[in-house]
N, CA, C, O and the ligand as a Tripos MOL2 file, in Angstrom:
@<TRIPOS>MOLECULE
protein
  257   255    65     0     0
PROTEIN
NO_CHARGES

@<TRIPOS>ATOM
      1 N          43.7660   12.8750 -136.7920 N.3       1 MET1
      2 CA         42.7590   12.4420 -135.8180 C.3       1 MET1
      3 C          41.3900   12.4450 -136.4920 C.2       1 MET1
      4 O          40.9000   13.4950 -136.9070 O.2       1 MET1
      5 N          40.7960   11.3050 -136.5950 N.am      2 SER2
      6 CA         39.4820   11.2260 -137.2140 C.3       2 SER2
      7 C          38.4040   10.9790 -136.1730 C.2       2 SER2
      8 O          37.2680   10.6420 -136.5070 O.2       2 SER2
      9 N          38.7720   11.1490 -134.9100 N.am      3 GLN3
     10 CA         37.8060   10.8890 -133.8520 C.3       3 GLN3
     11 C          36.6560   11.8730 -133.9370 C.2       3 GLN3
     12 O          36.8640   13.0850 -133.9810 O.2       3 GLN3
     13 N          35.4800   11.3600 -133.9600 N.am      4 THR4
     14 CA         34.3090   12.2110 -134.0280 C.3       4 THR4
     15 C          33.8630   12.6270 -132.6350 C.2       4 THR4
     16 O          34.0750   11.9100 -131.6570 O.2       4 THR4
     17 N          33.2610   13.7620 -132.5650 N.am      5 ASN5
     18 CA         32.7320   14.2080 -131.2880 C.3       5 ASN5
     19 C          31.3150   13.6980 -131.0620 C.2       5 ASN5
     20 O          30.7180   13.9310 -130.0110 O.2       5 ASN5
     21 N          30.7970   13.0160 -132.0390 N.am      6 GLU6
     22 CA         29.4090   12.5800 -131.9370 C.3       6 GLU6
     23 C          29.2510   11.4860 -130.8830 C.2       6 GLU6
     24 O          28.3270   11.5230 -130.0710 O.2       6 GLU6
     25 N          30.1640   10.5130 -130.9030 N.am      7 VAL7
     26 CA         30.0650    9.3820 -129.9770 C.3       7 VAL7
     27 C          31.1500    9.5190 -128.9300 C.2       7 VAL7
     28 O          32.3290    9.6330 -129.2650 O.2       7 VAL7
     29 N          30.7630    9.5070 -127.6700 N.am      8 LYS8
     30 CA         31.7230    9.6530 -126.5840 C.3       8 LYS8
     31 C          32.3220    8.2980 -126.2510 C.2       8 LYS8
     32 O          31.6860    7.2540 -126.3940 O.2       8 LYS8
     33 N          33.5700    8.3540 -125.8010 N.am      9 HIS9
     34 CA         34.2820    7.1350 -125.4340 C.3       9 HIS9
     35 C          34.7460    7.2150 -123.9900 C.2       9 HIS9
     36 O          35.0640    8.2920 -123.4870 O.2       9 HIS9
     37 N          34.7800    6.0790 -123.3360 N.am     10 CYS10
     38 CA         35.3670    6.0000 -122.0100 C.3      10 CYS10
     39 C          36.8600    6.2570 -122.1180 C.2      10 CYS10
     40 O          37.5260    5.7160 -123.0000 O.2      10 CYS10
     41 N          37.3900    7.0890 -121.2140 N.am     11 LEU11
     42 CA         38.8190    7.4180 -121.2750 C.3      11 LEU11
     43 C          39.6820    6.2120 -120.9530 C.2      11 LEU11
     44 O          40.8490    6.1730 -121.3420 O.2      11 LEU11
     45 N          39.1420    5.2370 -120.2600 N.am     12 ASN12
     46 CA         39.9390    4.0920 -119.8440 C.3      12 ASN12
     47 C          39.8550    2.9320 -120.8280 C.2      12 ASN12
     48 O          40.8830    2.4170 -121.2680 O.2      12 ASN12
     49 N          38.6540    2.5230 -121.1720 N.am     13 CYS13
     50 CA         38.5190    1.3150 -121.9820 C.3      13 CYS13
     51 C          37.9800    1.5950 -123.3850 C.2      13 CYS13
     52 O          37.8390    0.6800 -124.1970 O.2      13 CYS13
     53 N          37.6800    2.8700 -123.6650 N.am     14 ASN14
     54 CA         37.2450    3.2690 -124.9980 C.3      14 ASN14
     55 C          35.8920    2.7420 -125.4070 C.2      14 ASN14
     56 O          35.5100    2.8560 -126.5710 O.2      14 ASN14
     57 N          35.1600    2.1660 -124.4730 N.am     15 VAL15
     58 CA         33.8040    1.7430 -124.8070 C.3      15 VAL15
     59 C          32.9980    2.9910 -125.1590 C.2      15 VAL15
     60 O          33.2710    4.0740 -124.6400 O.2      15 VAL15
     61 N          32.0250    2.8460 -126.0220 N.am     16 THR16
     62 CA         31.2530    4.0230 -126.4260 C.3      16 THR16
     63 C          29.9820    4.1520 -125.6140 C.2      16 THR16
     64 O          29.5270    3.2150 -124.9580 O.2      16 THR16
     65 N          29.4310    5.3430 -125.6850 N.am     17 GLU17
     66 CA         28.1870    5.6160 -124.9660 C.3      17 GLU17
     67 C          27.0300    4.7810 -125.4820 C.2      17 GLU17
     68 O          25.9820    4.6910 -124.8420 O.2      17 GLU17
     69 N          27.2240    4.1760 -126.6310 N.am     18 ASN18
     70 CA         26.1630    3.3330 -127.1800 C.3      18 ASN18
     71 C          26.1430    1.9520 -126.5360 C.2      18 ASN18
     72 O          25.1790    1.2050 -126.6980 O.2      18 ASN18
     73 N          27.2000    1.6120 -125.8080 N.am     19 GLU19
     74 CA         27.2990    0.2810 -125.2130 C.3      19 GLU19
     75 C          27.0560    0.3060 -123.7100 C.2      19 GLU19
     76 O          26.3530   -0.5450 -123.1650 O.2      19 GLU19
     77 N          27.6460    1.2920 -123.0530 N.am     20 ILE20
     78 CA         27.5810    1.4010 -121.6000 C.3      20 ILE20
     79 C          27.3520    2.8750 -121.2640 C.2      20 ILE20
     80 O          27.9000    3.7480 -121.9360 O.2      20 ILE20
     81 N          26.5590    3.1620 -120.2450 N.am     21 PRO21
     82 CA         26.3910    4.5720 -119.8660 C.3      21 PRO21
     83 C          27.7260    5.1980 -119.5010 C.2      21 PRO21
     84 O          28.5170    4.6140 -118.7620 O.2      21 PRO21
     85 N          27.9650    6.3750 -120.0190 N.am     22 LEU22
     86 CA         29.1790    7.1110 -119.6920 C.3      22 LEU22
     87 C          28.8490    8.2390 -118.7320 C.2      22 LEU22
     88 O          27.7950    8.8690 -118.8130 O.2      22 LEU22
     89 N          29.7770    8.4710 -117.8280 N.am     23 ILE23
     90 CA         29.6230    9.5320 -116.8460 C.3      23 ILE23
     91 C          30.5170   10.6870 -117.2680 C.2      23 ILE23
     92 O          31.6910   10.5000 -117.5860 O.2      23 ILE23
     93 N          29.9460   11.8750 -117.2640 N.am     24 ASN24
     94 CA         30.6360   13.0650 -117.6950 C.3      24 ASN24
     95 C          31.5400   13.5600 -116.5610 C.2      24 ASN24
     96 O          31.0680   13.8190 -115.4550 O.2      24 ASN24
     97 N          32.8120   13.6870 -116.8360 N.am     25 LEU25
     98 CA         33.7620   14.2020 -115.8440 C.3      25 LEU25
     99 C          34.2110   15.5850 -116.2680 C.2      25 LEU25
    100 O          34.4780   15.8260 -117.4460 O.2      25 LEU25
    101 N          34.2940   16.4820 -115.3180 N.am     26 ASN26
    102 CA         34.9300   17.7580 -115.5600 C.3      26 ASN26
    103 C          36.1960   17.7700 -114.7310 C.2      26 ASN26
    104 O          36.1370   17.7420 -113.5010 O.2      26 ASN26
    105 N          37.3340   17.8100 -115.3900 N.am     27 PHE27
    106 CA         38.5980   17.6680 -114.6770 C.3      27 PHE27
    107 C          39.6770   18.4740 -115.3790 C.2      27 PHE27
    108 O          39.8590   18.3610 -116.5910 O.2      27 PHE27
    109 N          40.3710   19.2680 -114.6320 N.am     28 THR28
    110 CA         41.4540   20.1230 -115.1210 C.3      28 THR28
    111 C          41.0120   20.9270 -116.3450 C.2      28 THR28
    112 O          41.7700   21.1050 -117.2980 O.2      28 THR28
    113 N          39.7760   21.4030 -116.2960 N.am     29 GLY29
    114 CA         39.2860   22.2360 -117.3720 C.3      29 GLY29
    115 C          38.9130   21.4840 -118.6170 C.2      29 GLY29
    116 O          38.5710   22.0840 -119.6360 O.2      29 GLY29
    117 N          38.9760   20.1560 -118.5440 N.am     30 ARG30
    118 CA         38.6170   19.3540 -119.7160 C.3      30 ARG30
    119 C          37.3650   18.5640 -119.4170 C.2      30 ARG30
    120 O          36.9980   18.3560 -118.2600 O.2      30 ARG30
    121 N          36.7230   18.1330 -120.4680 N.am     31 LYS31
    122 CA         35.5950   17.2430 -120.3210 C.3      31 LYS31
    123 C          36.0250   15.8480 -120.7370 C.2      31 LYS31
    124 O          36.4760   15.6290 -121.8610 O.2      31 LYS31
    125 N          35.8800   14.9210 -119.8240 N.am     32 GLU32
    126 CA         36.2320   13.5350 -120.0970 C.3      32 GLU32
    127 C          35.0190   12.6700 -119.7790 C.2      32 GLU32
    128 O          34.0720   13.1060 -119.1240 O.2      32 GLU32
    129 N          35.0760   11.4530 -120.2540 N.am     33 PHE33
    130 CA         33.9790   10.5310 -119.9970 C.3      33 PHE33
    131 C          34.5450    9.2140 -119.5020 C.2      33 PHE33
    132 O          35.5710    8.7360 -119.9850 O.2      33 PHE33
    133 N          33.8630    8.6460 -118.5420 N.am     34 ILE34
    134 CA         34.2730    7.3290 -118.0570 C.3      34 ILE34
    135 C          33.0160    6.4830 -117.9510 C.2      34 ILE34
    136 O          31.9500    6.9870 -117.5960 O.2      34 ILE34
    137 N          33.1380    5.2150 -118.2540 N.am     35 CYS35
    138 CA         31.9530    4.3690 -118.2380 C.3      35 CYS35
    139 C          31.6930    3.8690 -116.8130 C.2      35 CYS35
    140 O          32.5660    3.9110 -115.9470 O.2      35 CYS35
    141 N          30.4840    3.4070 -116.6080 N.am     36 SER36
    142 CA         30.1040    2.9460 -115.2730 C.3      36 SER36
    143 C          30.9670    1.7690 -114.8320 C.2      36 SER36
    144 O          31.1550    1.5520 -113.6350 O.2      36 SER36
    145 N          31.4910    1.0100 -115.7880 N.am     37 ARG37
    146 CA         32.3300   -0.1370 -115.4730 C.3      37 ARG37
    147 C          33.6930    0.3070 -114.9460 C.2      37 ARG37
    148 O          34.2890   -0.3630 -114.1020 O.2      37 ARG37
    149 N          34.1760    1.4310 -115.4470 N.am     38 CYS38
    150 CA         35.5150    1.9060 -115.0520 C.3      38 CYS38
    151 C          35.4510    2.9000 -113.9060 C.2      38 CYS38
    152 O          36.4840    3.2400 -113.3290 O.2      38 CYS38
    153 N          34.2680    3.3670 -113.5690 N.am     39 LEU39
    154 CA         34.1700    4.3590 -112.5000 C.3      39 LEU39
    155 C          34.8170    3.9010 -111.1950 C.2      39 LEU39
    156 O          35.4740    4.7110 -110.5410 O.2      39 LEU39
    157 N          34.6640    2.6470 -110.7890 N.am     40 PRO40
    158 CA         35.3340    2.2080 -109.5550 C.3      40 PRO40
    159 C          36.8520    2.3750 -109.6050 C.2      40 PRO40
    160 O          37.4890    2.5930 -108.5740 O.2      40 PRO40
    161 N          37.4270    2.2740 -110.7920 N.am     41 ILE41
    162 CA         38.8740    2.4610 -110.9140 C.3      41 ILE41
    163 C          39.2260    3.9070 -110.5850 C.2      41 ILE41
    164 O          40.2010    4.1850 -109.8870 O.2      41 ILE41
    165 N          38.4140    4.8120 -111.0980 N.am     42 LEU42
    166 CA         38.6530    6.2300 -110.8270 C.3      42 LEU42
    167 C          38.5180    6.5210 -109.3360 C.2      42 LEU42
    168 O          39.2540    7.3450 -108.7920 O.2      42 LEU42
    169 N          37.5920    5.8540 -108.6830 N.am     43 ILE43
    170 CA         37.3430    6.1130 -107.2710 C.3      43 ILE43
    171 C          38.4230    5.4830 -106.4010 C.2      43 ILE43
    172 O          38.9490    6.1230 -105.4910 O.2      43 ILE43
    173 N          38.7490    4.2280 -106.6840 N.am     44 HIS44
    174 CA         39.6050    3.4700 -105.7670 C.3      44 HIS44
    175 C          41.0700    3.4390 -106.1960 C.2      44 HIS44
    176 O          41.9660    3.3940 -105.3530 O.2      44 HIS44
    177 N          41.3080    3.4640 -107.4970 N.am     45 SER45
    178 CA         42.6880    3.3280 -107.9820 C.3      45 SER45
    179 C          42.9670    4.3030 -109.1120 C.2      45 SER45
    180 O          43.3070    3.8900 -110.2200 O.2      45 SER45
    181 N          42.8250    5.5930 -108.8390 N.am     46 PRO46
    182 CA         43.0260    6.5610 -109.9220 C.3      46 PRO46
    183 C          44.4130    6.4890 -110.5270 C.2      46 PRO46
    184 O          44.6170    6.9150 -111.6630 O.2      46 PRO46
    185 N          45.3880    5.9450 -109.7680 N.am     47 GLN47
    186 CA         46.7470    5.8460 -110.3160 C.3      47 GLN47
    187 C          46.7800    4.9750 -111.5640 C.2      47 GLN47
    188 O          47.6500    5.1320 -112.4210 O.2      47 GLN47
    189 N          45.8190    4.0500 -111.6580 N.am     48 LYS48
    190 CA         45.7870    3.1670 -112.8290 C.3      48 LYS48
    191 C          45.3880    3.9080 -114.0970 C.2      48 LYS48
    192 O          45.5170    3.3830 -115.2030 O.2      48 LYS48
    193 N          44.9060    5.1280 -113.9250 N.am     49 LEU49
    194 CA         44.5000    5.9120 -115.0850 C.3      49 LEU49
    195 C          45.5930    6.8550 -115.5500 C.2      49 LEU49
    196 O          45.3980    7.6170 -116.4970 O.2      49 LEU49
    197 N          46.7400    6.8090 -114.8930 N.am     50 VAL50
    198 CA         47.8540    7.6430 -115.3190 C.3      50 VAL50
    199 C          48.2280    7.2640 -116.7420 C.2      50 VAL50
    200 O          48.3720    6.0850 -117.0660 O.2      50 VAL50
    201 N          48.3820    8.2630 -117.5780 N.am     51 GLY51
    202 CA         48.6650    8.0200 -118.9810 C.3      51 GLY51
    203 C          47.4170    8.0490 -119.8220 C.2      51 GLY51
    204 O          47.4740    8.2410 -121.0360 O.2      51 GLY51
    205 N          46.2760    7.8560 -119.1650 N.am     52 LYS52
    206 CA         45.0060    7.9360 -119.8820 C.3      52 LYS52
    207 C          44.2430    9.2000 -119.5350 C.2      52 LYS52
    208 O          43.4910    9.7520 -120.3380 O.2      52 LYS52
    209 N          44.4700    9.6360 -118.2980 N.am     53 LEU53
    210 CA         43.8030   10.8490 -117.8330 C.3      53 LEU53
    211 C          44.8700   11.7790 -117.2790 C.2      53 LEU53
    212 O          45.5280   11.4550 -116.2900 O.2      53 LEU53
    213 N          45.0400   12.9180 -117.9050 N.am     54 ASP54
    214 CA         46.0510   13.8660 -117.4430 C.3      54 ASP54
    215 C          45.7870   14.2570 -116.0020 C.2      54 ASP54
    216 O          44.6650   14.6180 -115.6460 O.2      54 ASP54
    217 N          46.8160   14.1850 -115.1730 N.am     55 GLY55
    218 CA         46.6740   14.5780 -113.7800 C.3      55 GLY55
    219 C          46.1440   13.4770 -112.8870 C.2      55 GLY55
    220 O          45.8800   13.7100 -111.7080 O.2      55 GLY55
    221 N          45.9860   12.2840 -113.4300 N.am     56 ALA56
    222 CA         45.4130   11.1910 -112.6390 C.3      56 ALA56
    223 C          46.2890   10.8610 -111.4320 C.2      56 ALA56
    224 O          45.7970   10.3710 -110.4150 O.2      56 ALA56
    225 N          47.5700   11.1280 -111.5480 N.am     57 ASP57
    226 CA         48.4750   10.8280 -110.4330 C.3      57 ASP57
    227 C          48.2340   11.7470 -109.2470 C.2      57 ASP57
    228 O          48.7160   11.4920 -108.1430 O.2      57 ASP57
    229 N          47.4890   12.8150 -109.4820 N.am     58 LYS58
    230 CA         47.2470   13.7680 -108.3910 C.3      58 LYS58
    231 C          45.8740   13.5770 -107.7470 C.2      58 LYS58
    232 O          45.5220   14.2750 -106.7960 O.2      58 LYS58
    233 N          45.1120   12.6340 -108.2720 N.am     59 ILE59
    234 CA         43.7650   12.4220 -107.7210 C.3      59 ILE59
    235 C          43.8900   11.5940 -106.4370 C.2      59 ILE59
    236 O          44.4610   10.5030 -106.4490 O.2      59 ILE59
    237 N          43.3590   12.1140 -105.3430 N.am     60 PRO60
    238 CA         43.3880   11.2990 -104.1300 C.3      60 PRO60
    239 C          42.3990   10.1390 -104.2490 C.2      60 PRO60
    240 O          41.2610   10.3260 -104.6800 O.2      60 PRO60
    241 N          42.8280    8.9780 -103.8750 N.am     61 SER61
    242 CA         41.9470    7.8180 -103.9640 C.3      61 SER61
    243 C          41.0760    7.7520 -102.7240 C.2      61 SER61
    244 O          41.4560    8.2220 -101.6510 O.2      61 SER61
    245 N          39.9150    7.1680 -102.8880 N.am     62 GLY62
    246 CA         39.0120    7.0010 -101.7530 C.3      62 GLY62
    247 C          39.3970    5.7730 -100.9620 C.2      62 GLY62
    248 O          39.1860    4.6470 -101.4140 O.2      62 GLY62
    249 N          39.9560    5.9760  -99.7920 N.am     63 ASN63
    250 CA         40.3830    4.8460  -98.9880 C.3      63 ASN63
    251 C          39.2340    4.3670  -98.0880 C.2      63 ASN63
    252 O          38.4130    5.1510  -97.6130 O.2      63 ASN63
    253 N          39.2160    3.0940  -97.8840 N.am     64 HIS64
    254 CA         38.1560    2.5110  -97.0660 C.3      64 HIS64
    255 C          38.7570    1.7880  -95.8880 C.2      64 HIS64
    256 O          38.0280    1.2240  -95.0720 O.2      64 HIS64
    257 ZN         35.4570    2.1940 -119.3550 Zn       65 ZN65
@<TRIPOS>BOND
     1     1     2 1
     2     2     3 1
     3     3     4 2
     4     3     5 am
     5     5     6 1
     6     6     7 1
     7     7     8 2
     8     7     9 am
     9     9    10 1
    10    10    11 1
    11    11    12 2
    12    11    13 am
    13    13    14 1
    14    14    15 1
    15    15    16 2
    16    15    17 am
    17    17    18 1
    18    18    19 1
    19    19    20 2
    20    19    21 am
    21    21    22 1
    22    22    23 1
    23    23    24 2
    24    23    25 am
    25    25    26 1
    26    26    27 1
    27    27    28 2
    28    27    29 am
    29    29    30 1
    30    30    31 1
    31    31    32 2
    32    31    33 am
    33    33    34 1
    34    34    35 1
    35    35    36 2
    36    35    37 am
    37    37    38 1
    38    38    39 1
    39    39    40 2
    40    39    41 am
    41    41    42 1
    42    42    43 1
    43    43    44 2
    44    43    45 am
    45    45    46 1
    46    46    47 1
    47    47    48 2
    48    47    49 am
    49    49    50 1
    50    50    51 1
    51    51    52 2
    52    51    53 am
    53    53    54 1
    54    54    55 1
    55    55    56 2
    56    55    57 am
    57    57    58 1
    58    58    59 1
    59    59    60 2
    60    59    61 am
    61    61    62 1
    62    62    63 1
    63    63    64 2
    64    63    65 am
    65    65    66 1
    66    66    67 1
    67    67    68 2
    68    67    69 am
    69    69    70 1
    70    70    71 1
    71    71    72 2
    72    71    73 am
    73    73    74 1
    74    74    75 1
    75    75    76 2
    76    75    77 am
    77    77    78 1
    78    78    79 1
    79    79    80 2
    80    79    81 am
    81    81    82 1
    82    82    83 1
    83    83    84 2
    84    83    85 am
    85    85    86 1
    86    86    87 1
    87    87    88 2
    88    87    89 am
    89    89    90 1
    90    90    91 1
    91    91    92 2
    92    91    93 am
    93    93    94 1
    94    94    95 1
    95    95    96 2
    96    95    97 am
    97    97    98 1
    98    98    99 1
    99    99   100 2
   100    99   101 am
   101   101   102 1
   102   102   103 1
   103   103   104 2
   104   103   105 am
   105   105   106 1
   106   106   107 1
   107   107   108 2
   108   107   109 am
   109   109   110 1
   110   110   111 1
   111   111   112 2
   112   111   113 am
   113   113   114 1
   114   114   115 1
   115   115   116 2
   116   115   117 am
   117   117   118 1
   118   118   119 1
   119   119   120 2
   120   119   121 am
   121   121   122 1
   122   122   123 1
   123   123   124 2
   124   123   125 am
   125   125   126 1
   126   126   127 1
   127   127   128 2
   128   127   129 am
   129   129   130 1
   130   130   131 1
   131   131   132 2
   132   131   133 am
   133   133   134 1
   134   134   135 1
   135   135   136 2
   136   135   137 am
   137   137   138 1
   138   138   139 1
   139   139   140 2
   140   139   141 am
   141   141   142 1
   142   142   143 1
   143   143   144 2
   144   143   145 am
   145   145   146 1
   146   146   147 1
   147   147   148 2
   148   147   149 am
   149   149   150 1
   150   150   151 1
   151   151   152 2
   152   151   153 am
   153   153   154 1
   154   154   155 1
   155   155   156 2
   156   155   157 am
   157   157   158 1
   158   158   159 1
   159   159   160 2
   160   159   161 am
   161   161   162 1
   162   162   163 1
   163   163   164 2
   164   163   165 am
   165   165   166 1
   166   166   167 1
   167   167   168 2
   168   167   169 am
   169   169   170 1
   170   170   171 1
   171   171   172 2
   172   171   173 am
   173   173   174 1
   174   174   175 1
   175   175   176 2
   176   175   177 am
   177   177   178 1
   178   178   179 1
   179   179   180 2
   180   179   181 am
   181   181   182 1
   182   182   183 1
   183   183   184 2
   184   183   185 am
   185   185   186 1
   186   186   187 1
   187   187   188 2
   188   187   189 am
   189   189   190 1
   190   190   191 1
   191   191   192 2
   192   191   193 am
   193   193   194 1
   194   194   195 1
   195   195   196 2
   196   195   197 am
   197   197   198 1
   198   198   199 1
   199   199   200 2
   200   199   201 am
   201   201   202 1
   202   202   203 1
   203   203   204 2
   204   203   205 am
   205   205   206 1
   206   206   207 1
   207   207   208 2
   208   207   209 am
   209   209   210 1
   210   210   211 1
   211   211   212 2
   212   211   213 am
   213   213   214 1
   214   214   215 1
   215   215   216 2
   216   215   217 am
   217   217   218 1
   218   218   219 1
   219   219   220 2
   220   219   221 am
   221   221   222 1
   222   222   223 1
   223   223   224 2
   224   223   225 am
   225   225   226 1
   226   226   227 1
   227   227   228 2
   228   227   229 am
   229   229   230 1
   230   230   231 1
   231   231   232 2
   232   231   233 am
   233   233   234 1
   234   234   235 1
   235   235   236 2
   236   235   237 am
   237   237   238 1
   238   238   239 1
   239   239   240 2
   240   239   241 am
   241   241   242 1
   242   242   243 1
   243   243   244 2
   244   243   245 am
   245   245   246 1
   246   246   247 1
   247   247   248 2
   248   247   249 am
   249   249   250 1
   250   250   251 1
   251   251   252 2
   252   251   253 am
   253   253   254 1
   254   254   255 1
   255   255   256 2
@<TRIPOS>SUBSTRUCTURE
     1 MET1         2 RESIDUE 1 A MET
     2 SER2         6 RESIDUE 1 A SER
     3 GLN3        10 RESIDUE 1 A GLN
     4 THR4        14 RESIDUE 1 A THR
     5 ASN5        18 RESIDUE 1 A ASN
     6 GLU6        22 RESIDUE 1 A GLU
     7 VAL7        26 RESIDUE 1 A VAL
     8 LYS8        30 RESIDUE 1 A LYS
     9 HIS9        34 RESIDUE 1 A HIS
    10 CYS10       38 RESIDUE 1 A CYS
    11 LEU11       42 RESIDUE 1 A LEU
    12 ASN12       46 RESIDUE 1 A ASN
    13 CYS13       50 RESIDUE 1 A CYS
    14 ASN14       54 RESIDUE 1 A ASN
    15 VAL15       58 RESIDUE 1 A VAL
    16 THR16       62 RESIDUE 1 A THR
    17 GLU17       66 RESIDUE 1 A GLU
    18 ASN18       70 RESIDUE 1 A ASN
    19 GLU19       74 RESIDUE 1 A GLU
    20 ILE20       78 RESIDUE 1 A ILE
    21 PRO21       82 RESIDUE 1 A PRO
    22 LEU22       86 RESIDUE 1 A LEU
    23 ILE23       90 RESIDUE 1 A ILE
    24 ASN24       94 RESIDUE 1 A ASN
    25 LEU25       98 RESIDUE 1 A LEU
    26 ASN26      102 RESIDUE 1 A ASN
    27 PHE27      106 RESIDUE 1 A PHE
    28 THR28      110 RESIDUE 1 A THR
    29 GLY29      114 RESIDUE 1 A GLY
    30 ARG30      118 RESIDUE 1 A ARG
    31 LYS31      122 RESIDUE 1 A LYS
    32 GLU32      126 RESIDUE 1 A GLU
    33 PHE33      130 RESIDUE 1 A PHE
    34 ILE34      134 RESIDUE 1 A ILE
    35 CYS35      138 RESIDUE 1 A CYS
    36 SER36      142 RESIDUE 1 A SER
    37 ARG37      146 RESIDUE 1 A ARG
    38 CYS38      150 RESIDUE 1 A CYS
    39 LEU39      154 RESIDUE 1 A LEU
    40 PRO40      158 RESIDUE 1 A PRO
    41 ILE41      162 RESIDUE 1 A ILE
    42 LEU42      166 RESIDUE 1 A LEU
    43 ILE43      170 RESIDUE 1 A ILE
    44 HIS44      174 RESIDUE 1 A HIS
    45 SER45      178 RESIDUE 1 A SER
    46 PRO46      182 RESIDUE 1 A PRO
    47 GLN47      186 RESIDUE 1 A GLN
    48 LYS48      190 RESIDUE 1 A LYS
    49 LEU49      194 RESIDUE 1 A LEU
    50 VAL50      198 RESIDUE 1 A VAL
    51 GLY51      202 RESIDUE 1 A GLY
    52 LYS52      206 RESIDUE 1 A LYS
    53 LEU53      210 RESIDUE 1 A LEU
    54 ASP54      214 RESIDUE 1 A ASP
    55 GLY55      218 RESIDUE 1 A GLY
    56 ALA56      222 RESIDUE 1 A ALA
    57 ASP57      226 RESIDUE 1 A ASP
    58 LYS58      230 RESIDUE 1 A LYS
    59 ILE59      234 RESIDUE 1 A ILE
    60 PRO60      238 RESIDUE 1 A PRO
    61 SER61      242 RESIDUE 1 A SER
    62 GLY62      246 RESIDUE 1 A GLY
    63 ASN63      250 RESIDUE 1 A ASN
    64 HIS64      254 RESIDUE 1 A HIS
    65 ZN65       257 GROUP 0 **** ****
């Protein structure tokens, strides 16, 4: 693993903090980052993040 901790990546699309603002998530004792573009996915369809975010299948989605 040569991933550096210097530049943060979106957990979903891997965009870096240098391209799009990333939002800091604290989840299951881990620190993750998601970009503003992917945040609606986390809010409305967290199931789509299964495999990318551990425990995503347990996140309740915001129903409207
Ligand atoms: Zn993203």
